[in-house]
mmCIF file of the C-alpha atoms, coordinates in Angstrom:
data_MODEL
# 
_entry.id   MODEL 
# 
loop_
_atom_site.group_PDB 
_atom_site.id 
_atom_site.type_symbol 
_atom_site.label_atom_id 
_atom_site.label_alt_id 
_atom_site.label_comp_id 
_atom_site.label_asym_id 
_atom_site.label_entity_id 
_atom_site.label_seq_id 
_atom_site.pdbx_PDB_ins_code 
_atom_site.Cartn_x 
_atom_site.Cartn_y 
_atom_site.Cartn_z 
_atom_site.occupancy 
_atom_site.B_iso_or_equiv 
_atom_site.pdbx_formal_charge 
_atom_site.auth_seq_id 
_atom_site.auth_comp_id 
_atom_site.auth_asym_id 
_atom_site.auth_atom_id 
_atom_site.pdbx_PDB_model_num 
ATOM 1  C CA . UNK A 1 1  ? 4.929   7.846   -7.754  1.00 0.00 ? 1  UNK A CA 1 
ATOM 2  C CA . UNK A 1 2  ? 1.464   6.474   -8.423  1.00 0.00 ? 2  UNK A CA 1 
ATOM 3  C CA . UNK A 1 3  ? -0.573  4.788   -5.681  1.00 0.00 ? 3  UNK A CA 1 
ATOM 4  C CA . UNK A 1 4  ? -3.997  3.204   -5.788  1.00 0.00 ? 4  UNK A CA 1 
ATOM 5  C CA . UNK A 1 5  ? -5.782  1.459   -2.918  1.00 0.00 ? 5  UNK A CA 1 
ATOM 6  C CA . UNK A 1 6  ? -5.131  -1.889  -4.599  1.00 0.00 ? 6  UNK A CA 1 
ATOM 7  C CA . UNK A 1 7  ? -1.384  -1.214  -4.806  1.00 0.00 ? 7  UNK A CA 1 
ATOM 8  C CA . UNK A 1 8  ? -1.144  0.194   -1.294  1.00 0.00 ? 8  UNK A CA 1 
ATOM 9  C CA . UNK A 1 9  ? -2.861  -2.860  0.178   1.00 0.00 ? 9  UNK A CA 1 
ATOM 10 C CA . UNK A 1 10 ? 0.149   -4.963  -0.784  1.00 0.00 ? 10 UNK A CA 1 
ATOM 11 C CA . UNK A 1 11 ? 2.079   -3.111  1.920   1.00 0.00 ? 11 UNK A CA 1 
ATOM 12 C CA . UNK A 1 12 ? -0.506  -3.303  4.713   1.00 0.00 ? 12 UNK A CA 1 
ATOM 13 C CA . UNK A 1 13 ? 1.240   -6.314  6.257   1.00 0.00 ? 13 UNK A CA 1 
ATOM 14 C CA . UNK A 1 14 ? 4.760   -4.942  5.738   1.00 0.00 ? 14 UNK A CA 1 
ATOM 15 C CA . UNK A 1 15 ? 6.992   -4.943  8.811   1.00 0.00 ? 15 UNK A CA 1 
ATOM 16 C CA . UNK A 1 16 ? 6.194   -1.379  9.908   1.00 0.00 ? 16 UNK A CA 1 
ATOM 17 C CA . UNK A 1 17 ? 8.111   0.682   10.884  1.00 0.00 ? 17 UNK A CA 1 
ATOM 18 C CA . UNK A 1 18 ? 10.480  -0.012  8.017   1.00 0.00 ? 18 UNK A CA 1 
ATOM 19 C CA . UNK A 1 19 ? 13.228  1.599   5.989   1.00 0.00 ? 19 UNK A CA 1 
ATOM 20 C CA . UNK A 1 20 ? 13.094  1.928   2.220   1.00 0.00 ? 20 UNK A CA 1 
ATOM 21 C CA . UNK A 1 21 ? 15.397  -1.094  1.897   1.00 0.00 ? 21 UNK A CA 1 
ATOM 22 C CA . UNK A 1 22 ? 13.245  -3.199  4.219   1.00 0.00 ? 22 UNK A CA 1 
ATOM 23 C CA . UNK A 1 23 ? 10.136  -2.300  2.199   1.00 0.00 ? 23 UNK A CA 1 
ATOM 24 C CA . UNK A 1 24 ? 11.894  -3.225  -1.047  1.00 0.00 ? 24 UNK A CA 1 
ATOM 25 C CA . UNK A 1 25 ? 12.935  -6.551  0.459   1.00 0.00 ? 25 UNK A CA 1 
ATOM 26 C CA . UNK A 1 26 ? 9.385   -7.218  1.666   1.00 0.00 ? 26 UNK A CA 1 
ATOM 27 C CA . UNK A 1 27 ? 7.875   -6.252  -1.708  1.00 0.00 ? 27 UNK A CA 1 
ATOM 28 C CA . UNK A 1 28 ? 10.240  -8.556  -3.584  1.00 0.00 ? 28 UNK A CA 1 
ATOM 29 C CA . UNK A 1 29 ? 9.765   -11.494 -1.194  1.00 0.00 ? 29 UNK A CA 1 
ATOM 30 C CA . UNK A 1 30 ? 5.980   -11.284 -1.240  1.00 0.00 ? 30 UNK A CA 1 
ATOM 31 C CA . UNK A 1 31 ? 5.590   -10.853 -4.987  1.00 0.00 ? 31 UNK A CA 1 
ATOM 32 C CA . UNK A 1 32 ? 4.231   -7.306  -5.052  1.00 0.00 ? 32 UNK A CA 1 
ATOM 33 C CA . UNK A 1 33 ? 3.437   -5.909  -8.499  1.00 0.00 ? 33 UNK A CA 1 
ATOM 34 C CA . UNK A 1 34 ? 6.232   -4.042  -10.241 1.00 0.00 ? 34 UNK A CA 1 
ATOM 35 C CA . UNK A 1 35 ? 4.410   -0.715  -9.752  1.00 0.00 ? 35 UNK A CA 1 
ATOM 36 C CA . UNK A 1 36 ? 4.674   -1.126  -5.953  1.00 0.00 ? 36 UNK A CA 1 
ATOM 37 C CA . UNK A 1 37 ? 8.403   -1.830  -6.235  1.00 0.00 ? 37 UNK A CA 1 
ATOM 38 C CA . UNK A 1 38 ? 8.855   1.148   -8.574  1.00 0.00 ? 38 UNK A CA 1 
ATOM 39 C CA . UNK A 1 39 ? 7.006   3.400   -6.116  1.00 0.00 ? 39 UNK A CA 1 
ATOM 40 C CA . UNK A 1 40 ? 9.260   2.310   -3.263  1.00 0.00 ? 40 UNK A CA 1 
ATOM 41 C CA . UNK A 1 41 ? 12.370  2.800   -5.380  1.00 0.00 ? 41 UNK A CA 1 
ATOM 42 C CA . UNK A 1 42 ? 11.310  6.411   -6.031  1.00 0.00 ? 42 UNK A CA 1 
ATOM 43 C CA . UNK A 1 43 ? 11.573  7.197   -2.316  1.00 0.00 ? 43 UNK A CA 1 
ATOM 44 C CA . UNK A 1 44 ? 14.581  9.207   -1.165  1.00 0.00 ? 44 UNK A CA 1 
ATOM 45 C CA . UNK A 1 45 ? 17.505  7.098   -0.002  1.00 0.00 ? 45 UNK A CA 1 
ATOM 46 C CA . UNK A 1 46 ? 17.432  7.337   3.750   1.00 0.00 ? 46 UNK A CA 1 
ATOM 47 C CA . UNK A 1 47 ? 17.886  5.232   6.849   1.00 0.00 ? 47 UNK A CA 1 
ATOM 48 C CA . UNK A 1 48 ? 14.795  6.895   8.339   1.00 0.00 ? 48 UNK A CA 1 
ATOM 49 C CA . UNK A 1 49 ? 11.968  4.621   9.324   1.00 0.00 ? 49 UNK A CA 1 
ATOM 50 C CA . UNK A 1 50 ? 8.567   4.939   7.689   1.00 0.00 ? 50 UNK A CA 1 
ATOM 51 C CA . UNK A 1 51 ? 5.856   4.315   10.259  1.00 0.00 ? 51 UNK A CA 1 
ATOM 52 C CA . UNK A 1 52 ? 3.049   3.177   7.923   1.00 0.00 ? 52 UNK A CA 1 
ATOM 53 C CA . UNK A 1 53 ? 1.639   3.321   4.422   1.00 0.00 ? 53 UNK A CA 1 
ATOM 54 C CA . UNK A 1 54 ? 0.432   6.850   5.236   1.00 0.00 ? 54 UNK A CA 1 
ATOM 55 C CA . UNK A 1 55 ? 4.082   7.975   5.190   1.00 0.00 ? 55 UNK A CA 1 
ATOM 56 C CA . UNK A 1 56 ? 4.190   6.885   1.546   1.00 0.00 ? 56 UNK A CA 1 
ATOM 57 C CA . UNK A 1 57 ? 0.702   7.963   0.562   1.00 0.00 ? 57 UNK A CA 1 
ATOM 58 C CA . UNK A 1 58 ? -0.850  10.434  3.042   1.00 0.00 ? 58 UNK A CA 1 
ATOM 59 C CA . UNK A 1 59 ? -4.307  10.138  1.453   1.00 0.00 ? 59 UNK A CA 1 
ATOM 60 C CA . UNK A 1 60 ? -4.427  6.364   1.983   1.00 0.00 ? 60 UNK A CA 1 
ATOM 61 C CA . UNK A 1 61 ? -6.598  6.481   5.106   1.00 0.00 ? 61 UNK A CA 1 
ATOM 62 C CA . UNK A 1 62 ? -8.997  8.955   3.475   1.00 0.00 ? 62 UNK A CA 1 
ATOM 63 C CA . UNK A 1 63 ? -9.353  6.806   0.364   1.00 0.00 ? 63 UNK A CA 1 
ATOM 64 C CA . UNK A 1 64 ? -9.781  3.603   2.348   1.00 0.00 ? 64 UNK A CA 1 
ATOM 65 C CA . UNK A 1 65 ? -12.272 5.296   4.669   1.00 0.00 ? 65 UNK A CA 1 
ATOM 66 C CA . UNK A 1 66 ? -14.548 5.896   1.716   1.00 0.00 ? 66 UNK A CA 1 
ATOM 67 C CA . UNK A 1 67 ? -16.440 2.923   0.424   1.00 0.00 ? 67 UNK A CA 1 
ATOM 68 C CA . UNK A 1 68 ? -13.977 2.484   -2.411  1.00 0.00 ? 68 UNK A CA 1 
ATOM 69 C CA . UNK A 1 69 ? -14.412 -1.231  -2.896  1.00 0.00 ? 69 UNK A CA 1 
ATOM 70 C CA . UNK A 1 70 ? -17.625 -2.807  -4.068  1.00 0.00 ? 70 UNK A CA 1 
ATOM 71 C CA . UNK A 1 71 ? -19.437 -4.649  -1.308  1.00 0.00 ? 71 UNK A CA 1 
ATOM 72 C CA . UNK A 1 72 ? -21.768 -7.253  -2.768  1.00 0.00 ? 72 UNK A CA 1 
ATOM 73 C CA . UNK A 1 73 ? -23.264 -7.953  0.685   1.00 0.00 ? 73 UNK A CA 1 
ATOM 74 C CA . UNK A 1 74 ? -25.249 -4.749  0.300   1.00 0.00 ? 74 UNK A CA 1 
ATOM 75 C CA . UNK A 1 75 ? -26.642 -5.748  -3.072  1.00 0.00 ? 75 UNK A CA 1 
ATOM 76 C CA . UNK A 1 76 ? -30.172 -7.072  -3.002  1.00 0.00 ? 76 UNK A CA 1 
ATOM 77 C CA . UNK A 1 77 ? -30.499 -10.590 -4.243  1.00 0.00 ? 77 UNK A CA 1 
ATOM 78 C CA . UNK A 1 78 ? -33.457 -11.527 -6.451  1.00 0.00 ? 78 UNK A CA 1 
ATOM 79 C CA . UNK A 1 79 ? -34.161 -15.173 -7.121  1.00 0.00 ? 79 UNK A CA 1 
# 
């Protein structure tokens, strides 16, 4: 299973808590990239509910807490 912040963001609006099957349905309906679908399919088959993306990728909050994405508002503008 391979997660990146960009891939994980596709599941931020998923109907949490959700089962593996519900996440697969959501990913297919919303047009998630194949890597997201593959990651979900690698989960164990279970009727247990996943509470959030952190259940799939525990480091998600740590990675997103860092300034991972470029913020062009902080860039000085010279004209």
